[in-house]
PAGULO-859278 format. One record per residue: residue in one letter; x, y, z of N, C-alpha, C, O, CB in turn. Coordinates in pm, 1 decimal, always signed. Glycine has a CB too. Layout:
<kegus>
rest A	npx X	npy Y	npz Z	capx X	capy Y	capz Z	cpx X	cpy Y	cpz Z	opx X	opy Y	opz Z	cbpx X	cbpy Y	cbpz Z
...
</kegus>
This chain:
<kegus>
rest M	npx -3316.8	npy +8517.5	npz -11325.6	capx -3360.1	capy +8417.1	capz -11421.8	cpx -3511.8	cpy +8405.4	cpz -11411.6	opx -3568.5	opy +8405.9	opz -11302.3	cbpx -3290.1	cbpy +8278.8	cbpz -11396.1
rest R	npx -3576.5	npy +8394.7	npz -11528.4	capx -3721.3	capy +8376.2	capz -11534.9	cpx -3750.8	cpy +8261.3	cpz -11630.5	opx -3674.8	opy +8235.6	opz -11723.9	cbpx -3793.6	cbpy +8507.4	cbpz -11580.5
rest A	npx -3861.7	npy +8192.9	npz -11606.2	capx -3895.0	capy +8078.4	capz -11691.2	cpx -4045.2	cpy +8070.3	cpz -11713.1	opx -4125.4	opy +8111.5	opz -11629.3	cbpx -3843.3	cbpy +7947.5	cbpz -11628.8
rest L	npx -4080.1	npy +8015.8	npz -11829.2	capx -4219.3	capy +7995.4	capz -11867.6	cpx -4240.5	cpy +7852.0	cpz -11912.9	opx -4157.9	opy +7795.5	opz -11984.7	cbpx -4260.1	cbpy +8093.4	cbpz -11978.7
rest E	npx -4350.7	npy +7794.2	npz -11870.8	capx -4392.8	capy +7667.0	capz -11928.9	cpx -4461.4	cpy +7701.0	cpz -12060.9	opx -4541.6	opy +7794.2	opz -12067.9	cbpx -4489.1	cbpy +7585.6	cbpz -11831.4
rest I	npx -4429.6	npy +7625.8	npz -12164.1	capx -4486.9	capy +7647.7	capz -12296.7	cpx -4583.5	cpy +7533.6	cpz -12326.1	opx -4546.9	opy +7416.2	opz -12320.5	cbpx -4375.3	cbpy +7656.9	cbpz -12406.5
rest F	npx -4706.6	npy +7570.2	npz -12357.5	capx -4810.2	capy +7471.5	capz -12385.9	cpx -4851.9	cpy +7479.6	cpz -12531.7	opx -4865.7	opy +7588.2	opz -12588.0	cbpx -4931.7	cbpy +7492.2	cbpz -12294.4
rest R	npx -4871.3	npy +7364.6	npz -12591.0	capx -4927.4	capy +7355.0	capz -12726.2	cpx -5059.9	cpy +7281.5	cpz -12711.7	opx -5062.5	opy +7165.6	opz -12670.1	cbpx -4828.9	cbpy +7280.2	cbpz -12827.4
rest N	npx -5168.7	npy +7347.6	npz -12745.5	capx -5302.8	capy +7290.7	capz -12727.7	cpx -5322.2	cpy +7237.1	cpz -12585.1	opx -5373.6	opy +7127.1	opz -12565.0	cbpx -5326.8	cbpy +7177.9	cbpz -12830.2
rest H	npx -5279.9	npy +7317.3	npz -12487.3	capx -5296.9	capy +7286.4	capz -12344.0	cpx -5213.6	cpy +7167.8	cpz -12295.8	opx -5237.7	opy +7116.4	opz -12186.5	cbpx -5441.9	cbpy +7258.6	cbpz -12315.5
rest I	npx -5117.0	npy +7124.0	npz -12374.6	capx -5026.5	capy +7015.0	capz -12335.5	cpx -4887.3	cpy +7075.0	cpz -12318.7	opx -4838.2	opy +7145.8	opz -12406.6	cbpx -5026.0	cbpy +6897.9	cbpz -12442.6
rest L	npx -4824.0	npy +7046.0	npz -12204.9	capx -4690.2	capy +7099.1	capz -12180.2	cpx -4594.2	cpy +7050.2	cpz -12287.6	opx -4574.3	opy +6930.0	opz -12305.5	cbpx -4639.9	cbpy +7058.1	cbpz -12040.3
rest A	npx -4535.1	npy +7145.6	npz -12358.7	capx -4441.3	capy +7112.5	capz -12465.6	cpx -4297.0	cpy +7139.1	cpz -12425.6	opx -4205.8	opy +7072.0	opz -12474.0	cbpx -4475.0	cbpy +7191.2	cbpz -12590.4
rest G	npx -4275.4	npy +7237.1	npz -12337.2	capx -4138.7	capy +7267.7	capz -12299.9	cpx -4128.0	cpy +7384.3	cpz -12205.5	opx -4227.3	opy +7433.7	opz -12152.1	cbpx -4058.3	cbpy +7294.8	cbpz -12420.7
rest I	npx -4003.4	npy +7427.8	npz -12185.9	capx -3971.6	capy +7536.7	capz -12094.0	cpx -3888.3	cpy +7641.0	cpz -12168.1	opx -3787.8	opy +7608.2	opz -12231.2	cbpx -3895.8	cbpy +7483.9	cbpz -11968.2
rest L	npx -3930.9	npy +7766.0	npz -12159.7	capx -3855.1	capy +7878.9	capz -12213.2	cpx -3794.0	cpy +7952.3	cpz -12094.9	opx -3864.7	opy +7989.8	opz -12001.4	cbpx -3945.9	cbpy +7974.6	cbpz -12299.9
rest T	npx -3662.3	npy +7973.0	npz -12098.7	capx -3592.2	capy +8036.2	capz -11987.1	cpx -3515.4	cpy +8158.0	cpz -12034.9	opx -3446.7	opy +8154.6	opz -12137.0	cbpx -3497.0	cbpy +7936.8	cbpz -11919.4
rest E	npx -3528.6	npy +8265.5	npz -11958.9	capx -3445.6	capy +8383.6	capz -11978.5	cpx -3341.9	cpy +8380.6	cpz -11867.3	opx -3372.9	opy +8411.9	opz -11752.4	cbpx -3530.6	cbpy +8518.0	cbpz -11977.0
rest I	npx -3221.0	npy +8343.7	npz -11900.3	capx -3113.6	capy +8339.5	capz -11801.6	cpx -3070.3	cpy +8482.0	cpz -11769.6	opx -3049.6	opy +8517.4	opz -11653.5	cbpx -2993.3	cbpy +8255.2	cbpz -11853.0
rest N	npx -3057.2	npy +8562.6	npz -11873.2	capx -3040.4	capy +8707.3	capz -11862.8	cpx -3084.8	cpy +8764.3	cpz -11996.8	opx -3124.5	opy +8688.3	opz -12085.2	cbpx -2890.4	cbpy +8748.3	cbpz -11827.4
rest R	npx -3079.3	npy +8893.5	npz -12013.9	capx -3132.7	capy +8954.9	capz -12136.6	cpx -3049.3	cpy +8924.1	cpz -12261.1	opx -3080.9	opy +8972.3	opz -12369.8	cbpx -3141.5	cbpy +9104.7	cbpz -12118.8
rest R	npx -2945.7	npy +8846.1	npz -12246.6	capx -2862.3	capy +8805.7	capz -12360.8	cpx -2846.6	cpy +8654.9	cpz -12370.2	opx -2760.8	opy +8606.3	opz -12443.9	cbpx -2725.3	cbpy +8870.2	cbpz -12351.1
rest H	npx -2929.0	npy +8579.2	npz -12295.8	capx -2915.8	capy +8433.9	capz -12298.1	cpx -3051.4	cpy +8369.1	cpz -12270.1	opx -3106.3	opy +8379.2	opz -12160.3	cbpx -2810.4	cbpy +8386.7	cbpz -12194.8
rest Y	npx -3103.3	npy +8302.4	npz -12373.0	capx -3234.0	capy +8237.1	capz -12364.9	cpx -3219.0	cpy +8090.4	cpz -12404.1	opx -3134.2	opy +8055.2	opz -12486.1	cbpx -3338.3	cbpy +8308.4	cbpz -12456.6
rest T	npx -3302.0	npy +8006.0	npz -12344.5	capx -3305.9	capy +7865.6	capz -12384.5	cpx -3451.7	cpy +7821.6	cpz -12399.3	opx -3540.6	opy +7870.1	opz -12329.3	cbpx -3231.2	cbpy +7776.0	cbpz -12281.1
rest F	npx -3473.1	npy +7730.6	npz -12490.2	capx -3600.0	capy +7659.9	capz -12498.8	cpx -3566.8	cpy +7511.7	cpz -12498.3	opx -3484.9	opy +7465.3	opz -12577.6	cbpx -3682.3	cbpy +7701.1	cbpz -12627.2
rest S	npx -3631.2	npy +7437.2	npz -12407.9	capx -3609.4	capy +7292.9	capz -12398.8	cpx -3743.8	cpy +7222.6	cpz -12405.6	opx -3838.3	opy +7258.5	opz -12335.3	cbpx -3533.8	cbpy +7255.2	cbpz -12268.0
rest Y	npx -3750.4	npy +7122.9	npz -12490.6	capx -3871.6	capy +7040.6	capz -12495.5	cpx -3884.2	cpy +6959.4	cpz -12366.9	opx -3784.6	opy +6912.3	opz -12312.1	cbpx -3869.6	cbpy +6946.7	cbpz -12619.0
rest D	npx -4005.9	npy +6943.9	npz -12320.2	capx -4036.4	capy +6854.1	capz -12209.7	cpx -4005.7	cpy +6711.0	cpz -12254.9	opx -4031.2	opy +6675.9	opz -12370.1	cbpx -4186.1	cbpy +6868.8	cbpz -12163.8
rest D	npx -3951.5	npy +6628.5	npz -12165.5	capx -3913.2	capy +6491.3	capz -12200.5	cpx -4027.9	cpy +6412.0	cpz -12262.5	opx -4010.0	opy +6348.8	opz -12366.6	cbpx -3862.9	cbpy +6418.9	cbpz -12077.5
rest A	npx -4144.6	npy +6414.7	npz -12200.1	capx -4258.0	capy +6336.4	capz -12249.5	cpx -4302.8	cpy +6386.3	cpz -12386.6	opx -4337.6	opy +6306.6	opz -12473.7	cbpx -4375.1	cbpy +6342.6	cbpz -12149.9
rest Y	npx -4301.9	npy +6516.8	npz -12405.3	capx -4342.7	capy +6574.1	capz -12534.1	cpx -4240.5	cpy +6539.0	cpz -12642.2	opx -4276.9	opy +6500.5	opz -12753.4	cbpx -4358.6	cbpy +6728.1	cbpz -12523.1
rest F	npx -4113.1	npy +6552.5	npz -12608.4	capx -4006.2	capy +6528.8	capz -12705.0	cpx -4004.3	cpy +6384.4	cpz -12754.5	opx -3981.5	opy +6359.4	opz -12872.8	cbpx -3872.1	cbpy +6563.8	cbpz -12643.6
rest T	npx -4027.7	npy +6290.8	npz -12665.4	capx -4017.6	capy +6149.3	capz -12703.3	cpx -4145.4	cpy +6092.4	cpz -12764.0	opx -4145.2	opy +5979.2	opz -12812.4	cbpx -3980.3	cbpy +6067.9	cbpz -12583.2
rest D	npx -4253.7	npy +6168.3	npz -12762.4	capx -4379.9	capy +6121.4	capz -12819.8	cpx -4383.6	cpy +6156.9	cpz -12968.5	opx -4396.8	opy +6274.3	opz -13002.9	cbpx -4502.2	cbpy +6183.7	cbpz -12744.9
rest P	npx -4372.0	npy +6057.0	npz -13057.7	capx -4369.3	capy +6086.2	capz -13201.2	cpx -4501.4	cpy +6143.9	cpz -13253.2	opx -4504.6	opy +6201.2	opz -13362.1	cbpx -4335.7	cbpy +5960.5	cbpz -13277.9
rest A	npx -4608.8	npy +6129.7	npz -13177.9	capx -4738.3	capy +6184.2	capz -13219.6	cpx -4747.9	cpy +6334.5	cpz -13194.7	opx -4835.8	opy +6401.0	opz -13249.6	cbpx -4851.2	cbpy +6112.8	cbpz -13146.4
rest K	npx -4659.4	npy +6387.7	npz -13113.3	capx -4661.6	capy +6530.7	capz -13081.1	cpx -4572.6	cpy +6605.2	cpz -13180.4	opx -4453.7	opy +6575.2	opz -13191.1	cbpx -4614.1	cbpy +6556.2	cbpz -12934.0
rest P	npx -4628.8	npy +6702.0	npz -13253.1	capx -4549.7	capy +6776.5	capz -13351.4	cpx -4462.4	cpy +6882.2	cpz -13284.0	opx -4485.9	opy +6916.8	opz -13168.2	cbpx -4641.7	cbpy +6842.7	cbpz -13454.5
rest P	npx -4362.8	npy +6933.4	npz -13354.5	capx -4283.8	capy +7043.2	capz -13299.1	cpx -4374.0	cpy +7165.3	cpz -13277.2	opx -4477.6	opy +7178.8	opz -13342.4	cbpx -4164.6	cbpy +7078.8	cbpz -13393.4
rest I	npx -4334.2	npy +7253.6	npz -13185.4	capx -4417.2	capy +7371.1	capz -13160.8	cpx -4409.7	cpy +7470.1	cpz -13276.9	opx -4499.7	opy +7552.2	opz -13294.8	cbpx -4374.7	cbpy +7439.4	cbpz -13030.9
rest S	npx -4302.9	npy +7462.4	npz -13355.4	capx -4288.6	capy +7548.3	capz -13473.2	cpx -4181.9	cpy +7487.9	cpz -13564.4	opx -4105.7	opy +7400.3	opz -13523.7	cbpx -4251.1	cbpy +7695.2	cbpz -13432.3
rest L	npx -4178.1	npy +7535.9	npz -13686.9	capx -4075.1	capy +7489.5	capz -13780.7	cpx -3936.2	cpy +7531.0	cpz -13734.4	opx -3837.1	opy +7467.6	opz -13770.7	cbpx -4101.8	cbpy +7544.4	cbpz -13921.4
rest T	npx -3928.2	npy +7637.4	npz -13654.1	capx -3798.2	capy +7684.0	capz -13606.7	cpx -3749.1	cpy +7606.9	cpz -13484.2	opx -3635.8	opy +7626.2	opz -13440.1	cbpx -3805.4	cbpy +7831.5	cbpz -13574.4
rest F	npx -3834.2	npy +7519.6	npz -13428.9	capx -3795.4	capy +7433.5	capz -13317.3	cpx -3826.6	cpy +7287.9	cpz -13351.1	opx -3909.5	opy +7225.8	opz -13284.5	cbpx -3868.1	cbpy +7475.9	cbpz -13187.1
rest P	npx -3761.3	npy +7232.6	npz -13453.7	capx -3788.2	capy +7092.3	capz -13487.0	cpx -3748.8	cpy +7000.4	cpz -13372.3	opx -3660.5	opy +7032.2	opz -13292.8	cbpx -3713.1	cbpy +7051.9	cbpz -13614.4
rest K	npx -3814.6	npy +6888.1	npz -13365.5	capx -3786.3	capy +6793.3	capz -13257.5	cpx -3663.6	cpy +6707.7	cpz -13288.0	opx -3657.2	opy +6591.6	opz -13247.5	cbpx -3907.3	cbpy +6703.5	cbpz -13233.4
rest T	npx -3567.8	npy +6763.6	npz -13357.8	capx -3442.3	capy +6694.6	capz -13384.3	cpx -3340.0	cpy +6723.0	cpz -13275.2	opx -3239.5	opy +6652.8	opz -13263.6	cbpx -3386.8	cbpy +6735.6	cbpz -13520.3
rest Q	npx -3365.7	npy +6825.9	npz -13195.5	capx -3281.8	capy +6851.8	capz -13079.4	cpx -3371.9	cpy +6895.7	cpz -12965.1	opx -3478.4	opy +6953.8	opz -12985.9	cbpx -3172.9	cbpy +6959.6	cbpz -13110.3
rest K	npx -3326.7	npy +6866.8	npz -12845.1	capx -3410.5	capy +6889.1	capz -12726.7	cpx -3397.0	cpy +7030.5	cpz -12673.0	opx -3493.6	opy +7083.6	opz -12618.2	cbpx -3375.0	cbpy +6789.7	cbpz -12617.7
rest E	npx -3280.4	npy +7093.8	npz -12686.5	capx -3261.2	capy +7227.9	capz -12631.1	cpx -3206.2	cpy +7323.9	cpz -12735.3	opx -3119.6	opy +7288.7	opz -12815.4	cbpx -3167.6	cbpy +7222.8	cbpz -12511.0
rest Y	npx -3258.3	npy +7445.4	npz -12732.5	capx -3215.4	capy +7552.2	capz -12821.0	cpx -3166.5	cpy +7668.4	cpz -12735.3	opx -3221.4	opy +7693.8	opz -12628.1	cbpx -3330.9	cbpy +7596.8	cbpz -12916.2
rest T	npx -3063.9	npy +7738.8	npz -12781.6	capx -3013.1	capy +7854.7	capz -12709.4	cpx -3002.4	cpy +7972.2	cpz -12805.2	opx -2986.7	opy +7954.8	opz -12926.1	cbpx -2875.9	cbpy +7824.2	cbpz -12644.0
rest G	npx -3011.1	npy +8092.1	npz -12748.9	capx -2999.7	capy +8211.1	capz -12830.6	cpx -2963.1	cpy +8332.7	cpz -12747.8	opx -2980.3	opy +8334.2	opz -12625.9	cbpx -3128.3	cbpy +8235.9	cbpz -12904.4
rest E	npx -2912.4	npy +8434.9	npz -12815.8	capx -2874.7	capy +8560.0	capz -12750.4	cpx -2992.5	cpy +8655.8	cpz -12739.5	opx -2985.8	opy +8754.9	opz -12666.8	cbpx -2761.0	cbpy +8626.5	cbpz -12825.9
rest F	npx -3101.0	npy +8626.5	npz -12811.9	capx -3220.0	capy +8710.3	capz -12811.1	cpx -3340.4	cpy +8620.3	cpz -12789.4	opx -3334.2	opy +8499.8	opz -12813.8	cbpx -3233.6	cbpy +8792.0	cbpz -12943.6
rest L	npx -3450.5	npy +8679.8	npz -12743.2	capx -3573.1	capy +8602.2	capz -12733.7	cpx -3604.5	cpy +8549.6	cpz -12873.0	opx -3608.9	opy +8626.5	opz -12969.1	cbpx -3691.6	cbpy +8687.7	cbpz -12676.2
rest F	npx -3626.1	npy +8420.5	npz -12884.2	capx -3647.5	capy +8356.8	capz -13013.8	cpx -3761.9	cpy +8425.2	cpz -13089.3	opx -3864.9	opy +8455.8	opz -13029.3	cbpx -3677.5	cbpy +8206.6	cbpz -12995.5
rest P	npx -3745.7	npy +8449.6	npz -13219.4	capx -3849.6	capy +8517.4	capz -13297.2	cpx -3987.1	cpy +8451.8	cpz -13285.0	opx -4088.3	opy +8521.9	opz -13283.7	cbpx -3809.4	cbpy +8521.6	cbpz -13442.1
rest F	npx -3992.5	npy +8319.9	npz -13276.2	capx -4120.7	capy +8252.1	capz -13261.0	cpx -4198.1	cpy +8307.5	cpz -13141.9	opx -4319.3	opy +8327.3	opz -13149.9	cbpx -4099.8	cbpy +8101.4	cbpz -13244.8
rest F	npx -4127.6	npy +8332.7	npz -13031.3	capx -4193.5	capy +8384.1	capz -12911.1	cpx -4210.3	cpy +8535.4	cpz -12916.0	opx -4314.3	opy +8586.1	opz -12873.8	cbpx -4114.3	cbpy +8345.2	cbpz -12787.1
rest S	npx -4112.3	npy +8608.3	npz -12965.6	capx -4126.0	capy +8754.4	capz -12970.9	cpx -4237.3	cpy +8795.5	cpz -13066.9	opx -4295.9	opy +8902.6	opz -13050.7	cbpx -3993.2	cbpy +8819.3	cbpz -13013.5
rest N	npx -4267.4	npy +8712.4	npz -13166.3	capx -4377.8	capy +8743.1	capz -13257.7	cpx -4514.6	cpy +8726.2	cpz -13192.8	opx -4615.6	opy +8765.9	opz -13250.9	cbpx -4369.3	cbpy +8655.1	cbpz -13380.0
rest M	npx -4519.3	npy +8668.2	npz -13074.0	capx -4645.6	capy +8654.7	capz -13001.1	cpx -4679.9	cpy +8782.4	cpz -12924.0	opx -4789.5	opy +8794.6	opz -12869.3	cbpx -4638.5	cbpy +8535.8	cbpz -12904.8
rest I	npx -4586.2	npy +8877.3	npz -12919.8	capx -4603.7	capy +9001.7	capz -12844.4	cpx -4664.2	cpy +9107.5	cpz -12936.6	opx -4632.3	opy +9114.6	opz -13055.2	cbpx -4467.6	cbpy +9051.1	cbpz -12784.8
rest A	npx -4751.7	npy +9188.8	npz -12879.3	capx -4811.5	capy +9299.2	capz -12955.2	cpx -4702.7	cpy +9395.5	cpz -13002.5	opx -4591.9	opy +9397.8	opz -12949.1	cbpx -4916.5	cbpy +9374.3	cbpz -12869.2
rest E	npx -4737.0	npy +9474.5	npz -13103.6	capx -4644.3	capy +9572.3	capz -13158.8	cpx -4706.9	cpy +9710.8	cpz -13155.3	opx -4826.8	opy +9725.5	opz -13131.9	cbpx -4604.2	cbpy +9534.7	cbpz -13302.6
rest G	npx -4625.2	npy +9810.8	npz -13178.7	capx -4673.0	capy +9947.2	capz -13195.2	cpx -4749.7	cpy +10000.8	cpz -13075.7	opx -4709.1	opy +9983.6	opz -12960.8	cbpx -4758.9	cbpy +9955.0	cbpz -13315.3
rest E	npx -4862.3	npy +10066.6	npz -13105.0	capx -4942.9	capy +10129.4	capz -13000.0	cpx -4998.9	cpy +10028.1	cpz -12901.5	opx -5010.1	opy +10057.2	opz -12782.5	cbpx -5056.4	cbpy +10208.0	cbpz -13061.8
rest N	npx -5034.4	npy +9909.0	npz -12950.0	capx -5085.7	capy +9806.5	capz -12858.0	cpx -4978.3	cpy +9765.9	cpz -12757.2	opx -5007.9	opy +9746.0	opz -12639.4	cbpx -5134.5	cbpy +9682.6	cbpz -12936.6
rest K	npx -4855.6	npy +9753.9	npz -12802.6	capx -4745.2	capy +9719.5	capz -12713.0	cpx -4723.5	cpy +9830.0	cpz -12609.8	opx -4703.0	opy +9802.1	opz -12491.7	cbpx -4615.8	cbpy +9695.2	cbpz -12793.3
rest K	npx -4728.2	npy +9956.0	npz -12654.9	capx -4711.8	capy +10069.0	capz -12563.2	cpx -4822.7	cpy +10069.4	cpz -12458.3	opx -4797.0	opy +10092.1	opz -12340.0	cbpx -4711.5	cbpy +10202.1	cbpz -12640.7
rest L	npx -4944.5	npy +10044.4	npz -12501.7	capx -5058.3	capy +10043.2	capz -12410.3	cpx -5045.5	cpy +9929.2	cpz -12309.0	opx -5065.9	opy +9949.7	opz -12189.3	cbpx -5189.8	cbpy +10030.2	cbpz -12488.8
rest Q	npx -5011.7	npy +9809.3	npz -12357.0	capx -4993.2	capy +9696.3	capz -12266.7	cpx -4881.5	cpy +9724.3	cpz -12167.2	opx -4895.9	opy +9695.6	opz -12048.3	cbpx -4962.7	cbpy +9569.0	cbpz -12345.7
rest S	npx -4771.8	npy +9779.2	npz -12213.9	capx -4658.5	capy +9809.7	capz -12126.4	cpx -4700.6	cpy +9906.5	cpz -12016.6	opx -4665.7	opy +9888.8	opz -11899.9	cbpx -4541.5	cbpy +9868.6	cbpz -12207.4
rest R	npx -4775.2	npy +10007.9	npz -12055.0	capx -4818.8	capy +10107.8	capz -11958.0	cpx -4916.6	cpy +10047.3	cpz -11857.5	opx -4902.2	opy +10067.0	opz -11736.8	cbpx -4883.4	cbpy +10226.9	cbpz -12029.4
rest L	npx -5015.8	npy +9973.8	npz -11907.4	capx -5117.3	capy +9916.2	capz -11819.3	cpx -5060.6	cpy +9809.9	cpz -11725.8	opx -5101.2	opy +9800.9	opz -11609.9	cbpx -5228.7	cbpy +9856.5	cbpz -11901.6
rest L	npx -4967.3	npy +9729.9	npz -11775.6	capx -4909.2	capy +9621.1	capz -11696.1	cpx -4785.7	cpy +9664.1	cpz -11617.6	opx -4730.0	opy +9587.1	opz -11539.2	cbpx -4873.3	cbpy +9505.4	cbpz -11786.3
rest K	npx -4743.6	npy +9790.5	npz -11640.5	capx -4624.5	capy +9844.9	capz -11574.5	cpx -4501.2	cpy +9757.7	cpz -11601.6	opx -4427.4	opy +9719.1	opz -11510.9	cbpx -4648.4	cbpy +9856.7	cbpz -11422.9
rest I	npx -4482.9	npy +9728.9	npz -11730.7	capx -4369.1	capy +9649.4	capz -11777.2	cpx -4290.7	cpy +9733.9	cpz -11876.7	opx -4349.6	opy +9797.1	opz -11964.3	cbpx -4415.8	cbpy +9513.9	cbpz -11842.3
rest D	npx -4160.7	npy +9735.4	npz -11864.2	capx -4075.1	capy +9806.9	capz -11958.9	cpx -4107.0	cpy +9759.6	cpz -12100.6	opx -4113.3	opy +9639.4	opz -12126.5	cbpx -3924.1	cbpy +9784.8	cbpz -11925.8
rest E	npx -4126.5	npy +9852.0	npz -12189.5	capx -4160.3	capy +9819.8	capz -12328.5	cpx -4054.8	cpy +9732.7	cpz -12396.4	opx -4085.9	opy +9660.3	opz -12490.9	cbpx -4178.8	cbpy +9947.4	cbpz -12407.7
rest N	npx -3930.2	npy +9739.3	npz -12348.9	capx -3822.4	capy +9658.6	capz -12405.4	cpx -3808.8	cpy +9521.8	cpz -12339.6	opx -3724.5	opy +9441.8	opz -12380.4	cbpx -3692.6	cbpy +9732.5	cbpz -12393.7
rest D	npx -3890.4	npy +9494.2	npz -12238.6	capx -3886.2	capy +9366.4	capz -12168.3	cpx -3977.2	cpy +9265.7	cpz -12240.0	opx -4089.5	opy +9239.7	opz -12196.6	cbpx -3929.2	cbpy +9383.7	cbpz -12019.4
rest Q	npx -3927.0	npy +9210.6	npz -12349.0	capx -4007.5	capy +9118.2	capz -12428.6	cpx -4050.6	cpy +8995.2	cpz -12349.2	opx -4164.1	opy +8949.4	opz -12362.1	cbpx -3930.2	cbpy +9075.0	cbpz -12551.1
rest F	npx -3961.3	npy +8942.5	npz -12268.3	capx -3994.5	capy +8823.7	capz -12189.5	cpx -4106.4	cpy +8855.4	cpz -12090.8	opx -4199.3	opy +8776.3	opz -12074.4	cbpx -3869.9	cbpy +8771.5	cbpz -12114.4
rest G	npx -4097.6	npy +8970.7	npz -12025.4	capx -4201.5	capy +9012.5	capz -11932.8	cpx -4335.5	cpy +9031.3	cpz -12000.4	opx -4438.9	opy +8991.9	opz -11946.4	cbpx -4161.4	cbpy +9139.3	cbpz -11865.0
rest L	npx -4334.2	npy +9091.7	npz -12118.7	capx -4458.8	capy +9109.2	capz -12194.0	cpx -4516.2	cpy +8974.9	cpz -12237.2	opx -4637.1	opy +8953.5	opz -12228.4	cbpx -4435.2	cbpy +9197.9	cbpz -12316.6
rest L	npx -4431.0	npy +8884.9	npz -12283.5	capx -4477.0	capy +8751.2	capz -12321.9	cpx -4538.3	cpy +8681.6	cpz -12201.1	opx -4644.8	opy +8620.7	opz -12211.4	cbpx -4360.3	cbpy +8666.8	cbpz -12379.9
rest M	npx -4471.6	npy +8690.7	npz -12087.9	capx -4516.8	capy +8625.7	capz -11965.4	cpx -4654.7	cpy +8677.9	cpz -11922.5	opx -4735.3	opy +8603.1	opz -11867.2	cbpx -4414.5	cbpy +8647.8	cbpz -11852.9
rest S	npx -4680.5	npy +8804.1	npz -11948.0	capx -4804.3	capy +8865.7	capz -11900.9	cpx -4918.0	cpy +8864.0	cpz -12001.8	opx -5034.1	opy +8878.4	opz -11963.7	cbpx -4777.3	cbpy +9005.7	cbpz -11861.6
rest T	npx -4887.3	npy +8846.7	npz -12128.9	capx -4993.3	capy +8860.6	capz -12229.9	cpx -5024.2	cpy +8733.9	cpz -12309.2	opx -5123.3	opy +8731.1	opz -12382.2	cbpx -4955.8	cbpy +8967.9	cbpz -12325.1
rest A	npx -4943.3	npy +8630.0	npz -12297.4	capx -4964.9	capy +8510.1	capz -12380.3	cpx -5013.9	cpy +8391.6	cpz -12297.9	opx -4984.3	opy +8276.7	opz -12330.5	cbpx -4836.0	cbpy +8472.1	cbpz -12452.7
rest T	npx -5088.1	npy +8419.1	npz -12192.0	capx -5136.7	capy +8311.2	capz -12105.8	cpx -5265.6	cpy +8248.7	cpz -12156.8	opx -5299.0	opy +8136.3	opz -12119.2	cbpx -5157.9	cbpy +8362.9	cbpz -11965.9
rest A	npx -5337.6	npy +8319.2	npz -12241.0	capx -5464.2	capy +8268.3	capz -12295.8	cpx -5499.8	cpy +8349.5	cpz -12419.6	opx -5445.7	opy +8457.7	opz -12442.2	cbpx -5579.5	cbpy +8275.6	cbpz -12189.4
rest D	npx -5589.7	npy +8296.8	npz -12497.7	capx -5642.3	capy +8368.2	capz -12614.5	cpx -5534.6	cpy +8420.8	cpz -12708.4	opx -5543.1	opy +8534.1	opz -12755.8	cbpx -5727.3	cbpy +8482.4	cbpz -12569.0
rest T	npx -5433.9	npy +8339.1	npz -12735.0	capx -5332.0	capy +8378.2	capz -12831.5	cpx -5383.4	cpy +8346.7	cpz -12972.3	opx -5480.7	opy +8273.1	opz -12988.7	cbpx -5196.6	cbpy +8305.1	cbpz -12803.2
rest I	npx -5318.4	npy +8402.1	npz -13071.6	capx -5361.1	capy +8379.5	capz -13209.0	cpx -5342.7	cpy +8233.6	cpz -13248.7	opx -5426.6	opy +8177.4	opz -13319.0	cbpx -5283.6	cbpy +8470.2	cbpz -13304.4
rest G	npx -5234.5	npy +8172.3	npz -13204.5	capx -5206.8	capy +8033.4	capz -13239.7	cpx -5247.2	cpy +7937.6	cpz -13129.6	opx -5335.2	opy +7967.0	opz -13048.7	cbpx -5060.5	cbpy +8015.8	cbpz -13271.1
rest N	npx -5182.9	npy +7824.6	npz -13127.5	capx -5215.5	capy +7721.4	capz -13028.9	cpx -5114.6	cpy +7715.0	cpz -12915.2	opx -5113.6	opy +7618.5	opz -12838.7	cbpx -5223.9	cbpy +7586.7	cbpz -13096.3
rest I	npx -5029.1	npy +7817.3	npz -12903.2	capx -4926.8	capy +7821.5	capz -12799.2	cpx -4968.3	cpy +7919.3	cpz -12690.1	opx -5007.2	opy +8032.5	opz -12718.7	cbpx -4789.6	cbpy +7861.2	cbpz -12858.5
rest T	npx -4959.9	npy +7875.3	npz -12566.2	capx -4980.9	capy +7961.6	capz -12450.6	cpx -4866.6	cpy +7939.5	cpz -12353.3	opx -4791.9	opy +7842.3	opz -12363.8	cbpx -5118.4	cbpy +7933.7	cbpz -12382.9
rest V	npx -4854.1	npy +8032.1	npz -12257.5	capx -4745.2	capy +8024.4	capz -12161.1	cpx -4800.5	cpy +8034.2	cpz -12020.1	opx -4910.4	opy +8084.9	opz -11997.4	cbpx -4641.6	cbpy +8135.4	cbpz -12186.2
rest R	npx -4721.4	npy +7984.1	npz -11925.7	capx -4753.9	capy +7998.5	capz -11783.8	cpx -4623.6	cpy +8021.9	cpz -11709.0	opx -4526.0	opy +7948.9	opz -11726.0	cbpx -4829.6	cbpy +7872.0	cbpz -11728.4
rest K	npx -4624.2	npy +8125.2	npz -11625.9	capx -4506.4	capy +8160.4	capz -11547.5	cpx -4470.5	cpy +8046.3	cpz -11453.3	opx -4557.4	opy +7984.2	opz -11392.1	cbpx -4530.3	cbpy +8290.3	cbpz -11468.2
rest M	npx -4340.7	npy +8020.1	npz -11443.0	capx -4288.6	capy +7921.9	capz -11348.9	cpx -4224.4	cpy +7992.6	cpz -11232.0	opx -4156.1	opy +8093.5	opz -11249.6	cbpx -4188.1	cbpy +7828.2	cbpz -11417.0
rest D	npx -4245.6	npy +7940.8	npz -11113.4	capx -4175.5	capy +7992.8	capz -10995.6	cpx -4041.6	cpy +7922.6	cpz -10985.9	opx -4035.1	opy +7800.1	opz -10975.7	cbpx -4259.1	cbpy +7972.4	cbpz -10864.7
rest I	npx -3936.0	npy +7999.9	npz -10989.2	capx -3801.4	capy +7944.7	capz -10978.9	cpx -3746.8	cpy +7982.0	cpz -10842.5	opx -3742.8	opy +8099.2	opz -10805.2	cbpx -3708.3	cbpy +7996.8	cbpz -11093.7
rest T	npx -3705.7	npy +7882.1	npz -10770.2	capx -3650.6	capy +7909.3	capz -10636.8	cpx -3505.5	cpy +7874.0	cpz -10629.7	opx -3443.0	opy +7890.4	opz -10525.0	cbpx -3726.3	cbpy +7833.2	cbpz -10530.5
</kegus>
């Protein structure tokens, strides 16, 4: 199992978890979820429910990963399997993303 803290404009918005390669969850942080001034992180994750589950990495997050030759280059340089979307997200979306979402690896014990 691997997990990422998800930040929106440097404010913790939630936790993205890969339980296995066929089971993912995204859960809003309690403080973020209950604050009406904080918008949802995307239209696909409205703040009408606190936890989302899926069989694939959610498109909102997989779209943050490079494609094509850039993805191949990143995979080679970072020594990450090109099909490991969660690993690529974990390694490449920590800063300087196109949008206002960044991630930080969580240590799970």
